[in-house]
N, C-alpha and C positions, 0 to 999 in steps of 0.2 A: 165741872168734871167731878165725878163721884170720888169720894175719899175711901180708898181701899185699906188704909193703914190700920184700921181697928179690927177688921175681921176679913174672912175670905168668902163671904156670902156669894160674891160674883165670880169666883174662880171655878172654871170647868177644866177637867183633866181630859185631854185627848189621850185615849188609851195606848196610842203608839209610844207615848213617853216612857212607859214601863212595860213594853210588850215582851221583853225577854225575861222579866222577873216573875211572870205568872200568867195564867190564862185569864180570860175576861172575868170569871167568877172571883178569882183571887184579887184582881184589880178592884172590883167593886167592893169587896170586903175591906181592902186598904182604904178606899175612899170613905167608907162608913166609919172606920176607926178614926179618921182624921177630920171628920166633919165636912167633907167635900160634898156638895149638893148636886153636882152635874158632871156628866161625862160626854164624850163624843167617841163612841166605839167604832172600830174598823170591821169591815165585813168579814175578813178572814178570821178575826177573833170571835165574832158571833158564830160563824160556821163551825169553828172548832168545838164549841160547847153546845151548839144547836140553838136555833132561833127561839124555840119555846122556852128553853132554860134561860136564855139571855133575857127574854121578856120578863120572866118570873124574878130573876135576880135583880133587874133594874127596879121592878115594882116593889119587891120585898124590902129593898134598901131605901125606898123613898126617893130615888134619884130622878132628876130631870135630865134631858139630853139637850146639848147645845148644837147638835148636828149629827149627821151620820156620814162616815167616810168609807168608801167613796163611790160615787158613780163616775161615768165618763169613759175614758179610753175609747173614744168613739171612732178614731181613725183606723181604717182597715182596707183591705182589698175587697172586691165585690163578694168573694166567697165567704167572708167572715162578718158581713154586715148584719145579717139576721142574728147571729150569735151576740154581737155587740148590743143590738136593740133589745133582745130578750134579757140579757144580763142586766141592762140598766132598768128594765121594768121590774126585775126581781129586787133591785136595790130600792126602788120606790116602795114596793110591797113590804120589804123588811123594815124600812124606815117608818112606815105607817104602823106596823105591828109594835115597834119599839117606842112609839110616841115621839119621834124626832121632829124638830121644827123645820128641818130642811135636809136635803141630800146635797152634800158638797161634791162638786164636779171637778175632777182633774181631767181635762178634755182629751189628752193624748197628743202625741207628736207625730212623727212619721209612722206610717202604718206598720212597718215591720217591727217596731218597738212597742207600739200600743197593743197590737193583736198579733202575737207571735205566730208565724206561719204565713202571714200576709206577704204578698209580693213586695219587694223593696222599692222604695221611691225616695227621691230627693225633692219632690215638689211640695214645699211647705205651703204655698198658696192654695194648692188643691186640698191639702190637709185642713186648712182653716175653713175653706168652703164646706168641706164635709162636716166639720164640727158644727157650723151654723145649722146645716140641714138636720143633723142628728139631734141637736138640742131642741130644735123645733118639734121633731117627732116625739122626743121624750117628754117635752112640755105638754103636748096634747094628752099623753097618758097620765102624767103627774097631776094635771088639773082634775082628772076624774076622781081622784082621791084627796084632792086639796093638799098636795105635798109640794111646797116650794122647792125650787132648785137654786143652788148657790154656786155660781161659776167662780173658781179660784184661779186667779192669774198666778202663774209661777215664774220665778226668776228666769231670765233669758237663757241661762246655762242649761235649762231643762227643755228647750224648744224642740230638740230632736226626739227625745225619748219619753217625755212625760206630758208636756203641755205646750202647744203652739200658740196659746193665749198667754201673753207675758206681761201685759201692763193692765192697770186698772181701766185705762181708757178702752183698750180692746174689749175687755169684759163688758164694760158698760155699753159699748157700741152694739154688742150682740143683744144685750138686754133691751136696748131701745128699738132694735130692728124686730125682735120677736115678741116683745111685750110693751108696745108703745103706750098703752094705757096705764102702765106702772101699777099693775093689778096686785102686786105682792107675790105673784107666782114665780117670778124670776128675779134674781139679784146676784150679789157677789159675796164671797167669803174672802175677807181681807186678812192676809197673813203678813205680819211685819217682816218676816224673813225674806219674803219674795218681793216686797214692794218698797222697802225703806229707802232705796237708792234713787227712786224715780223722781225727777224734778217736777213732774206733773201730778205727784201724788195728792197734795193738799187740794188743788182745784178739782181734781177728779173725785175726791171724797165729798166735796161740796156738791158736785154734780150728782153724785149717787143719791144723796138725801137718805132719810130714815127708811124709806120704803124699799130701797135697793140694798141696804146694808144688813145682810142676813146673818153674818157670823164674823167674829173677830178673833184672830189667832195670834199668840205671842210666843216668842223665844228670843234668841239673840244671834247676831252674826259675829263669829270669832275672827280675829286677825292674828296669825294666818288661819285660814280654813283648810284643814287637811283632807277633807272629804266633802264634796259639795252636797252629798245627800245625807250622810250620817255623822256630821260634825257640827250640828247646831249647838248653840250655847244656851246655858241657863240664863234667864233674864238678869241683866246686870253684869255679865261677864264679857260682853262684846261692845259693839259700837252703835247699836240702834238706839235712837232717842224714842223709846217706847211711849213714854208719857205724852210726847207731843203728838204722836199718831193717835193714841187713844183720845186725847183732848179733841182732835179734829173730828174723829168718829162720833164722839158723844155730843159735840156741838151740833151735829145733824139730828140728834135725838136718839141715837142708839143707846139702849139701856139694858142690853143683854149681857151674857157672860163674856169674860175675857178668858179665852180657851188656851191653855198651855199645851203646845204641841212641839215636842223636842225629839228629833231623831238624832241619837248620839251614842256612838259606840262606848264613849267614856261613861255616860250616865246609865247606860244599860247594864254596866258592870256593878253598879252600886245597889245596895239593898233597897227594896221598894219603899220601906218607911223613910229611909234617908232621903230618897228622891222626892217623895211626897212632901215631907217636912220642908225641904229646901224650896220646892215650888210654892208652898204657902208663904214662907218667909219672903221670898222675892216678889211674890204677887203683892204683898203688903208694902214693900219698900221701893220697888222698881217699876212695877206696872202702873 
């Protein structure tokens, strides 16, 4: 396992971690101040400053990307499916313009939550079938520009509103069905917040292998958790054995960034430089 204690060369900042402290340009400036070499920006943050400006800001700061958040939210009623398809194609185009290594997919839950205005449904099996079909269609488009797609399994608490793919096994099953040749076009984004609890996690990481492990996200699970979405912990403040998960991922050959992604009402209230400095310190000592 790589030694992170001496520097933060392999730290990437997911820009959601400081989304309330500034726009994407200001976040990039903070990363430059603190010697952070990579980010994973969110589409809404890119849209706020404009894609062309975002591309220039990333380039001028000499940053790499560890991913692009996010595509997905595939599930919808029939009236909204072209909208979902076109939106995901735009995500691929934006990722390519920014030089991202992959588009992270949060696949969607029940259609009324994934695509507002869709007819309500409680059929989660149908939602999962629709996710398979939509990823297959998106994959065909993404291959034309050589943009890998990374399915992110989310904690089961999000099954209804954000993602009906909830385990690493589910995500890898989709990969195996749609990309049996393991071409590198389809893999997973593994976020410890969502998968740390899973008794099958380690064998599924071994099953994934290097070619399916496209992104690795870190934060921590607080006890008690007061908000399932916006109360993630800074690494070291919760119960996740982050090093053991990273060790398993790196044992498969993963040698990319450890991306810090913290949705936290508490951390969003702190100054951006304090948050970034804490991320660097915890990346060296805990990740």
